[in-house]
Phi, psi and omega in degrees: 000159176242122184225165173255131188234120181250126175108104183241056173280203184303313178279317184301317183296319180290325178296321177298316179300316181294325177294317180297315179296336178273003174095009179273156172263126185234120173266122189246151172216137175213147185296328173262144191277335186303312179297328178296314182298320179294318180296322180296322177297335179271354178118357177290165176252134180289115181285345178071303177213161180291342177278312184290330186296332182287342178279352180268356179240158185262156178286144353290124186280139175248119177249118182256124178258122176233071193237166174301136180295151177106227189302315183296311178300320177301315183296315181288323177301312181297319180299311181288330177300329181268359181250330186274172185243163176305136182097342177284167187228134174248127177248126175255110181260009182281175175274057182284155177290134189297331177294326174297319181295321177299318178295316178299321176299321178294315180298319181295316184297326179298337179254009181075014179261140180267144183237133177237131172254124184244109172277124188236130178235144179155341178054213183283356178266355183297332180303314181267326187264342185093162182252126171288120189238121181251112194250130173240146181149178181285158185299320183299316182293313182296317178297323180296317183270006183304319177304325178293313182297318182294329176289318181289331185289162176305325176205156180304332183247016181218146170082011176211159176193150172273104191270346181162197181288177181305134184104330186290326180298314179284336174292314178297321177294325177298314179294320176305314181292325175298315176301317179303317178304313182296317181296313179299317183297318180298316180296317181298316181293321179300315179291330175296319179294318176300318180295327185287343182275079190297324186293342179271345181049050186292143175267102188292327177296316177303315180295316178298321179293319181291328178289342183290341184239115175087343184284149175300331186263010176298138186189169176295322177298324176291324175300317180292325175297314179301316179298322180290329184272346188307309184245009186205069183293335177281346182058041175298142180088358177248117177285143180281054182241121182241114179283165173230140183284345185110334185290328175296322177296314180296323180295316180296320178296322180295320177301318178296315181296325183265359180069031180253124179290124180231059187297320183292310182297318181295318179291326176297321175298312180299325179295327177293321176300317182293333185298340180292340178234030189241165175223038186272154177290326180297323179295323176296320178299316179298318178297321180291323176298317180298318178296320183299315186266332185242354183071017180293140183297143175258133176280129176285155180284000000 
């Protein structure tokens, strides 16, 4: 397929590379030119501007947005909504709030344009491992972009799914991120407790490594924890400051709205808030994990 792709950040650039390797033609645009130049060297087409790039693809045109959720995505969505034609497709791959995606789908439908919300997990490792992709939208739109999704996924028949109507993809990704908060917090607290048992002089890297094989808690997050501890068990240089993307907040609020108890996810979210004025080892572990899977910046001490 030939598509227009906006946004070459940490994930977007790797997604374009994976699409190119899968045989797709990708016209790219980014506000800063350096990622565009790099993508062109890999085989992408320079879209020059977000206006001109849509003239480089054929109808039904597919425009993929991989931009920060909120104002930037809103701006680009509105821009393309006024540029595209009936039958064209807009895909939002950002961590947008699912309610915004529902509204965008309605606006698009009024103009005969199809909207797909794609919740994407995989971080900076998605290029090699594939991206778990949760897709919302009408059947026709999803089937049209299916070759793209299958290329991005770990395998054509694994790691992706059409989960429901517009908004559902971002809803499922929101819950996914809420679960992620809870899992990370449990690991972080466990390692803080291990570290506090001074009389045993425990080797935390050794413990993380032995848990990676055969243990019930073996996981990718544990793999990342082990990697962080390998040469720096004290986690020097990592400030105990843990940011939140917003999806944990939305998950907790959704639980309140639906009357569903989410104590672990909510407390994990609150723990991230506390980390801004904290000096705990568990917060350092959390920061190290976020850098490991998503390339998120770590604040130095």
